[in-house]
C-alpha positions as a Python dict, from the first residue, in 0.01 Angstrom:
ca = {
    (1, 'M'): (0, 0, 0),
    (2, 'S'): (372, 18, -56),
    (3, 'N'): (680, -133, 101),
    (4, 'I'): (875, 188, 44),
    (5, 'N'): (978, 362, 368),
    (6, 'I'): (973, 740, 351),
    (7, 'I'): (1235, 882, 586),
    (8, 'A'): (1185, 1242, 697),
    (9, 'P'): (1494, 1458, 646),
    (10, 'R'): (1698, 1509, 961),
    (11, 'P'): (1746, 1867, 1085),
    (12, 'H'): (2090, 2003, 1006),
    (13, 'V'): (2312, 2287, 1125),
    (14, 'I'): (2178, 2622, 1008),
    (15, 'T'): (2338, 2965, 988),
    (16, 'C'): (2148, 3270, 1106),
    (17, 'K'): (2201, 3624, 1221),
    (18, 'A'): (2230, 3703, 1592),
    (19, 'A'): (2294, 4013, 1802),
    (20, 'V'): (2592, 3908, 2013),
    (21, 'A'): (2703, 4079, 2335),
    (22, 'W'): (3082, 4061, 2367),
    (23, 'G'): (3127, 4259, 2688),
    (24, 'A'): (2948, 4441, 2969),
    (25, 'G'): (2766, 4748, 2840),
    (26, 'E'): (2914, 4719, 2491),
    (27, 'P'): (2690, 4757, 2184),
    (28, 'L'): (2564, 4427, 2049),
    (29, 'V'): (2726, 4313, 1724),
    (30, 'M'): (2543, 4146, 1437),
    (31, 'E'): (2712, 3812, 1370),
    (32, 'Q'): (2651, 3500, 1164),
    (33, 'V'): (2613, 3209, 1406),
    (34, 'E'): (2564, 2839, 1356),
    (35, 'V'): (2270, 2674, 1531),
    (36, 'S'): (2295, 2301, 1587),
    (37, 'P'): (2003, 2072, 1511),
    (38, 'P'): (1781, 1998, 1809),
    (39, 'Q'): (1902, 1712, 2026),
    (40, 'A'): (1679, 1468, 2214),
    (41, 'M'): (1378, 1646, 2370),
    (42, 'E'): (1483, 1980, 2221),
    (43, 'I'): (1314, 2202, 1965),
    (44, 'R'): (1458, 2466, 1734),
    (45, 'I'): (1253, 2783, 1702),
    (46, 'Q'): (1241, 3054, 1440),
    (47, 'V'): (1207, 3362, 1660),
    (48, 'V'): (944, 3607, 1538),
    (49, 'S'): (954, 3867, 1816),
    (50, 'T'): (1132, 3922, 2143),
    (51, 'S'): (1085, 4196, 2398),
    (52, 'L'): (1378, 4336, 2592),
    (53, 'C'): (1345, 4234, 2956),
    (54, 'R'): (1505, 4421, 3245),
    (55, 'S'): (1691, 4105, 3350),
    (56, 'D'): (1855, 4092, 3004),
    (57, 'F'): (1957, 4454, 3048),
    (58, 'T'): (2095, 4388, 3396),
    (59, 'A'): (2298, 4091, 3272),
    (60, 'W'): (2428, 4301, 2981),
    (61, 'Q'): (2554, 4566, 3225),
    (62, 'S'): (2706, 4314, 3465),
    (63, 'H'): (3010, 4091, 3442),
    (64, 'A'): (2810, 3798, 3309),
    (65, 'I'): (2952, 3531, 3084),
    (66, 'F'): (3036, 3670, 2741),
    (67, 'P'): (2990, 3633, 2449),
    (68, 'R'): (2619, 3602, 2500),
    (69, 'I'): (2295, 3618, 2302),
    (70, 'F'): (2004, 3771, 2491),
    (71, 'G'): (1632, 3743, 2427),
    (72, 'H'): (1452, 3501, 2659),
    (73, 'E'): (1120, 3690, 2639),
    (74, 'A'): (1045, 3555, 2293),
    (75, 'S'): (781, 3411, 2066),
    (76, 'G'): (825, 3212, 1751),
    (77, 'I'): (746, 2914, 1532),
    (78, 'V'): (886, 2564, 1573),
    (79, 'E'): (1132, 2499, 1289),
    (80, 'S'): (1235, 2145, 1382),
    (81, 'V'): (1208, 1897, 1667),
    (82, 'G'): (1452, 1653, 1825),
    (83, 'Q'): (1418, 1286, 1903),
    (84, 'G'): (1148, 1202, 2155),
    (85, 'V'): (953, 1526, 2117),
    (86, 'T'): (583, 1449, 2075),
    (87, 'E'): (426, 1766, 2214),
    (88, 'F'): (543, 1993, 1932),
    (89, 'K'): (559, 1975, 1555),
    (90, 'E'): (698, 2202, 1286),
    (91, 'G'): (486, 2512, 1245),
    (92, 'D'): (355, 2528, 1603),
    (93, 'H'): (343, 2876, 1759),
    (94, 'V'): (525, 2892, 2090),
    (95, 'L'): (646, 3111, 2373),
    (96, 'T'): (988, 3046, 2524),
    (97, 'V'): (1018, 3056, 2902),
    (98, 'F'): (1320, 3084, 3130),
    (99, 'T'): (1193, 2817, 3368),
    (100, 'G'): (1057, 2481, 3261),
    (101, 'E'): (789, 2236, 3363),
    (102, 'C'): (867, 1866, 3330),
    (103, 'M'): (534, 1773, 3494),
    (104, 'Q'): (692, 1472, 3666),
    (105, 'C'): (933, 1589, 3939),
    (106, 'R'): (842, 1639, 4305),
    (107, 'Q'): (798, 2013, 4261),
    (108, 'C'): (586, 1989, 3946),
    (109, 'T'): (351, 1730, 4097),
    (110, 'S'): (324, 1896, 4439),
    (111, 'G'): (58, 2148, 4345),
    (112, 'K'): (251, 2393, 4564),
    (113, 'S'): (533, 2515, 4342),
    (114, 'N'): (643, 2614, 3993),
    (115, 'I'): (1013, 2544, 4059),
    (116, 'C'): (1086, 2247, 3833),
    (117, 'E'): (1369, 2032, 3970),
    (118, 'V'): (1456, 1888, 3629),
    (119, 'L'): (1459, 2192, 3403),
    (120, 'G'): (1535, 2467, 3652),
    (121, 'L'): (1613, 2812, 3516),
    (122, 'E'): (1720, 2933, 3173),
    (123, 'R'): (1881, 2673, 2945),
    (124, 'R'): (2151, 2709, 2683),
    (125, 'V'): (1915, 2555, 2430),
    (126, 'V'): (1535, 2531, 2403),
    (127, 'H'): (1435, 2214, 2584),
    (128, 'S'): (1082, 2118, 2487),
    (129, 'G'): (991, 2159, 2855),
    (130, 'C'): (1085, 2529, 2831),
    (131, 'A'): (842, 2617, 2554),
    (132, 'V'): (466, 2664, 2559),
    (133, 'K'): (237, 2596, 2264),
    (134, 'V'): (-8, 2881, 2204),
    (135, 'S'): (-298, 2954, 1974),
    (136, 'P'): (-192, 3041, 1618),
    (137, 'L'): (-451, 3321, 1633),
    (138, 'A'): (-262, 3507, 1908),
    (139, 'P'): (-30, 3782, 1778),
    (140, 'L'): (325, 3669, 1851),
    (141, 'E'): (453, 4028, 1852),
    (142, 'K'): (228, 4101, 2151),
    (143, 'I'): (215, 3785, 2360),
    (144, 'C'): (594, 3757, 2380),
    (145, 'L'): (557, 3983, 2688),
    (146, 'L'): (390, 3691, 2866),
    (147, 'S'): (717, 3496, 2849),
    (148, 'C'): (840, 3691, 3152),
    (149, 'G'): (753, 4041, 3275),
    (150, 'V'): (376, 4078, 3238),
    (151, 'A'): (306, 3723, 3353),
    (152, 'A'): (544, 3763, 3648),
    (153, 'G'): (362, 4071, 3775),
    (154, 'L'): (11, 3936, 3729),
    (155, 'G'): (105, 3610, 3898),
    (156, 'A'): (265, 3785, 4194),
    (157, 'A'): (-65, 3967, 4254),
    (158, 'W'): (-294, 3669, 4192),
    (159, 'N'): (-100, 3355, 4283),
    (160, 'V'): (163, 3461, 4534),
    (161, 'A'): (-9, 3742, 4726),
    (162, 'D'): (-368, 3643, 4638),
    (163, 'I'): (-482, 4005, 4674),
    (164, 'C'): (-833, 4042, 4811),
    (165, 'K'): (-1100, 4297, 4726),
    (166, 'G'): (-1086, 4628, 4909),
    (167, 'S'): (-722, 4594, 5014),
    (168, 'T'): (-443, 4851, 5006),
    (169, 'V'): (-140, 4775, 4788),
    (170, 'V'): (194, 4953, 4753),
    (171, 'I'): (429, 4880, 4462),
    (172, 'F'): (797, 4980, 4460),
    (173, 'G'): (915, 5022, 4101),
    (174, 'L'): (681, 5107, 3814),
    (175, 'G'): (842, 4926, 3525),
    (176, 'T'): (665, 4652, 3333),
    (177, 'V'): (664, 4409, 3627),
    (178, 'G'): (541, 4667, 3878),
    (179, 'L'): (266, 4791, 3647),
    (180, 'S'): (161, 4431, 3584),
    (181, 'V'): (125, 4388, 3960),
    (182, 'A'): (-90, 4703, 3957),
    (183, 'Q'): (-305, 4559, 3679),
    (184, 'G'): (-350, 4238, 3876),
    (185, 'A'): (-437, 4430, 4193),
    (186, 'K'): (-693, 4641, 4006),
    (187, 'L'): (-858, 4333, 3857),
    (188, 'R'): (-878, 4182, 4207),
    (189, 'G'): (-1061, 4492, 4334),
    (190, 'A'): (-793, 4657, 4550),
    (191, 'S'): (-923, 4991, 4676),
    (192, 'R'): (-588, 5174, 4686),
    (193, 'I'): (-286, 5097, 4469),
    (194, 'I'): (8, 5318, 4560),
    (195, 'G'): (300, 5339, 4319),
    (196, 'V'): (650, 5435, 4433),
    (197, 'D'): (919, 5533, 4183),
    (198, 'T'): (1208, 5777, 4156),
    (199, 'N'): (1091, 5885, 3809),
    (200, 'P'): (797, 6127, 3852),
    (201, 'E'): (710, 6098, 3484),
    (202, 'K'): (586, 5744, 3547),
    (203, 'G'): (314, 5860, 3785),
    (204, 'E'): (60, 5979, 3526),
    (205, 'N'): (112, 5688, 3285),
    (206, 'A'): (76, 5438, 3570),
    (207, 'K'): (-289, 5533, 3620),
    (208, 'A'): (-382, 5341, 3306),
    (209, 'F'): (-268, 5020, 3478),
    (210, 'G'): (-449, 5081, 3807),
    (211, 'I'): (-220, 5304, 4015),
    (212, 'T'): (-437, 5537, 4226),
    (213, 'E'): (-162, 5735, 4402),
    (214, 'F'): (202, 5810, 4324),
    (215, 'L'): (488, 5872, 4568),
    (216, 'D'): (848, 5979, 4505),
    (217, 'P'): (1077, 5807, 4759),
    (218, 'N'): (1334, 6085, 4729),
    (219, 'D'): (1123, 6330, 4928),
    (220, 'P'): (1375, 6443, 5193),
    (221, 'N'): (1117, 6534, 5456),
    (222, 'E'): (1005, 6186, 5558),
    (223, 'P'): (1120, 5827, 5485),
    (224, 'I'): (892, 5661, 5231),
    (225, 'Q'): (791, 5377, 5466),
    (226, 'Q'): (671, 5633, 5722),
    (227, 'V'): (476, 5819, 5456),
    (228, 'I'): (302, 5497, 5355),
    (229, 'K'): (220, 5399, 5712),
    (230, 'R'): (80, 5749, 5777),
    (231, 'I'): (-142, 5773, 5468),
    (232, 'T'): (-271, 5416, 5501),
    (233, 'G'): (-343, 5431, 5871),
    (234, 'G'): (-80, 5181, 5979),
    (235, 'G'): (60, 5027, 5663),
    (236, 'A'): (-45, 4851, 5344),
    (237, 'D'): (-201, 4507, 5331),
    (238, 'Y'): (40, 4408, 5052),
    (239, 'S'): (369, 4552, 4929),
    (240, 'F'): (567, 4447, 4623),
    (241, 'E'): (938, 4506, 4557),
    (242, 'C'): (980, 4516, 4178),
    (243, 'I'): (1316, 4691, 4150),
    (244, 'G'): (1586, 4437, 4228),
    (245, 'D'): (1716, 4620, 4536),
    (246, 'T'): (1747, 4414, 4852),
    (247, 'G'): (1756, 4729, 5063),
    (248, 'M'): (1415, 4816, 4923),
    (249, 'I'): (1283, 4478, 5041),
    (250, 'T'): (1334, 4599, 5398),
    (251, 'T'): (1158, 4925, 5314),
    (252, 'A'): (868, 4730, 5163),
    (253, 'L'): (842, 4518, 5478),
    (254, 'Q'): (836, 4831, 5691),
    (255, 'S'): (556, 4969, 5472),
    (256, 'C'): (324, 4679, 5554),
    (257, 'C'): (82, 4670, 5843),
    (258, 'D'): (125, 4465, 6159),
    (259, 'G'): (-58, 4136, 6188),
    (260, 'W'): (-105, 4035, 5824),
    (261, 'G'): (112, 4261, 5608),
    (262, 'L'): (261, 4064, 5317),
    (263, 'T'): (565, 4167, 5114),
    (264, 'V'): (643, 3997, 4783),
    (265, 'T'): (980, 4043, 4617),
    (266, 'L'): (1007, 3999, 4240),
    (267, 'G'): (1316, 4198, 4143),
    (268, 'V'): (1649, 4042, 4052),
    (269, 'P'): (1919, 4223, 4256),
    (270, 'K'): (2209, 4377, 4067),
    (271, 'E'): (2431, 4360, 4378),
    (272, 'K'): (2416, 4272, 4748),
    (273, 'P'): (2187, 3968, 4721),
    (274, 'E'): (2156, 3928, 5099),
    (275, 'V'): (1839, 4059, 5266),
    (276, 'T'): (1863, 4228, 5607),
    (277, 'A'): (1560, 4297, 5825),
    (278, 'H'): (1490, 4337, 6196),
    (279, 'Y'): (1331, 4024, 6343),
    (280, 'G'): (1062, 4243, 6500),
    (281, 'L'): (906, 4295, 6158),
    (282, 'F'): (829, 3924, 6143),
    (283, 'L'): (748, 3885, 6512),
    (284, 'T'): (462, 4132, 6466),
    (285, 'G'): (306, 3924, 6192),
    (286, 'R'): (454, 4040, 5864),
    (287, 'T'): (542, 3787, 5593),
    (288, 'L'): (807, 3802, 5320),
    (289, 'K'): (760, 3584, 5010),
    (290, 'G'): (966, 3540, 4698),
    (291, 'S'): (810, 3509, 4356),
    (292, 'L'): (955, 3337, 4050),
    (293, 'F'): (755, 3394, 3732),
    (294, 'G'): (456, 3487, 3945),
    (295, 'G'): (406, 3129, 4056),
    (296, 'W'): (284, 3026, 3710),
    (297, 'K'): (355, 2677, 3580),
    (298, 'P'): (446, 2762, 3221),
    (299, 'K'): (282, 2480, 3028),
    (300, 'S'): (-15, 2447, 3258),
    (301, 'D'): (-95, 2816, 3303),
    (302, 'L'): (38, 3038, 3023),
    (303, 'P'): (-220, 2930, 2762),
    (304, 'S'): (-494, 3063, 2993),
    (305, 'L'): (-320, 3402, 3010),
    (306, 'V'): (-300, 3412, 2631),
    (307, 'E'): (-672, 3338, 2625),
    (308, 'K'): (-741, 3620, 2871),
    (309, 'Y'): (-551, 3857, 2645),
    (310, 'M'): (-745, 3742, 2341),
    (311, 'K'): (-1068, 3810, 2532),
    (312, 'K'): (-937, 4158, 2630),
    (313, 'E'): (-944, 4065, 2999),
    (314, 'I'): (-582, 4170, 3055),
    (315, 'Q'): (-367, 4443, 2904),
    (316, 'I'): (-53, 4372, 2705),
    (317, 'D'): (-44, 4619, 2416),
    (318, 'E'): (-20, 4915, 2654),
    (319, 'F'): (317, 4794, 2783),
    (320, 'I'): (472, 4811, 2435),
    (321, 'T'): (619, 5159, 2404),
    (322, 'H'): (849, 5089, 2109),
    (323, 'N'): (857, 4852, 1811),
    (324, 'I'): (1210, 4814, 1677),
    (325, 'P'): (1353, 4619, 1382),
    (326, 'F'): (1616, 4361, 1471),
    (327, 'E'): (1902, 4553, 1311),
    (328, 'D'): (1834, 4845, 1549),
    (329, 'I'): (1841, 4633, 1865),
    (330, 'N'): (2098, 4859, 2033),
    (331, 'K'): (1838, 5134, 2031),
    (332, 'A'): (1626, 4921, 2265),
    (333, 'F'): (1913, 4885, 2512),
    (334, 'N'): (1974, 5260, 2500),
    (335, 'L'): (1606, 5336, 2561),
    (336, 'M'): (1605, 5110, 2867),
    (337, 'R'): (1928, 5264, 2995),
    (338, 'E'): (1770, 5609, 2967),
    (339, 'G'): (1447, 5497, 3135),
    (340, 'R'): (1238, 5592, 2832),
    (341, 'C'): (1057, 5264, 2768),
    (342, 'L'): (851, 4991, 2926),
    (343, 'R'): (892, 4717, 2670),
    (344, 'C'): (1067, 4740, 2336),
    (345, 'V'): (953, 4462, 2103),
    (346, 'I'): (1225, 4352, 1863),
    (347, 'H'): (1089, 4231, 1529),
    (348, 'M'): (1289, 3974, 1334),
    (349, 'P'): (1323, 4000, 956),
    (350, 'K'): (1053, 3804, 775),
}
């Protein structure tokens, strides 16, 4: 026994490299940035991998606040923790999430919602409530996709829509989110999963995720909602808008059947955030629901998705079309602009 007190060193300001966006659509610039030590209830993470999400791309093209550092769909290792943090320690493997879970507010304790009143949406720093501890055996360069897109699509199919076996599903937009909805619908036993996209090249690749039929909405002979109602005998049981186009939400509603047709919207609109629809669509029994992060509570639910991936019960690897070193990050933005990728995983220097 000793009366000597050993005081752990306090975290200090560190300097690291970041890809900084200085203006809408401009190439990201490698800069040296200072990262403050974690404050109370915060953690500082050494990012290992991050995948480029469509919402990052949309914000980069828009008149968002600049300068800005993107990369919310990330995985990494806890480097240091702030005062009051007991859930994490240095060396823990984590996923970052854009919405938190305090586990104490009205929303978190309701059992009905994943919209945390305390932590809300994306933070400027990593609050410990916006990170999820995961198994150190899970490959960080793969599971980073569960921080947003893949989890959002699976959850929309399972939690929000609760797709039932034998149903007919139509999905507008066959990017990562839309194909994740398709995967979820396939695993739930949907009999028909119809994919709609303006890029015909996506049709064949989409079959690997569960799409059974492909439609191009630009066919001039008949509006796409009429095509869907005709080939499904009155409309789909479920429709999903995964584009970020509020006009397409109306089209998705019109593609559903009377009585019980359910439309789920997941996309983040680039413009015109207001939704317009004829009241008759609702009077005849259709329902429109919004979905944030697929209804998942990050801390409570994401570890189970990681476990499903480790057991090969869900696909993640197939969404990764490109692996790119950090210094070539602008290539990822260009690939997404050209529509030639699903997810580009950015690998940080070791």
